[in-house]
C-alpha positions in Angstrom: -20.1 -6.9 35.0 -23.3 -5.4 36.3 -23.3 -3.1 39.3 -24.9 -5.0 42.2 -26.7 -1.8 43.3 -28.3 -1.5 39.9 -29.2 -5.2 39.9 -30.8 -4.9 43.3 -32.8 -1.8 42.2 -34.0 -3.5 39.1 -35.1 -6.6 40.9 -37.0 -4.4 43.4 -38.8 -2.6 40.6 -39.7 -5.9 39.0 -41.0 -7.3 42.3 -43.2 -4.2 42.8 -44.5 -4.4 39.3 -45.3 -8.1 39.7 -47.0 -7.5 43.0 -49.5 -5.2 41.1 -49.8 -7.9 38.4 -48.8 -5.3 35.7 -47.0 -6.4 32.6 -43.7 -4.9 31.6 -45.4 -3.4 28.6 -48.2 -1.8 30.7 -45.8 -0.4 33.2 -43.6 1.1 30.5 -46.6 2.7 28.9 -47.7 4.2 32.3 -44.2 5.5 32.9 -43.8 6.9 29.4 -40.8 4.6 28.8 -40.0 2.1 26.0 -40.7 -1.5 27.1 -37.2 -2.6 26.3 -35.8 0.3 28.3 -37.8 -0.9 31.3 -36.4 -4.4 30.8 -32.9 -3.0 30.9 -33.7 -1.3 34.2 -35.1 -4.4 35.7 -32.0 -6.4 34.7 -29.7 -3.8 36.3 -28.3 -2.7 32.9 -29.2 1.0 33.2 -28.3 3.6 35.7 -31.4 5.7 35.5 -31.9 9.4 36.3 -33.9 10.9 39.1 -36.6 11.9 36.6 -37.0 8.3 35.6 -37.3 7.2 39.2 -40.2 9.7 39.6 -41.8 8.4 36.4 -41.6 4.8 37.7 -43.0 5.8 41.1 -46.0 7.5 39.5 -46.6 4.5 37.2 -46.6 2.2 40.3 -48.6 4.6 42.4 -46.0 4.9 45.1 -43.4 7.4 46.4 -40.0 7.5 44.8 -38.6 6.5 48.2 -40.4 3.1 48.0 -38.5 2.2 44.8 -35.2 2.0 46.7 -34.8 -1.5 48.2 -34.3 -1.7 52.0 -31.0 -3.7 51.6 -28.5 -2.5 49.0 -25.1 -4.2 48.4 -23.0 -1.2 49.4 -19.4 -1.7 50.3 -18.0 0.4 53.1 
C-alpha cells in the first residue's frame, strides 16, 4: 500500500510539471534523474531524499518549499 503523503507529493510534482508543459523525460533530464525514477516519484512509489527535492526544484525553477503540497494527508 502506498503512503498517502508520498502519493500527494508525487501528484503535486506531476501537476507542477504539467503546468509548465514539460514532459516527464525533459523534467528528468533537467533534474539529472532517470525518467522511470521520476515516474516512480510521481506515482508515490519512492520516498526521495532532500537532495532529490532540491534537484526537482531546480528543474522546475522554483523553491524546494513549493514542491510540498499545501494539504498533506497527515494523521494526528
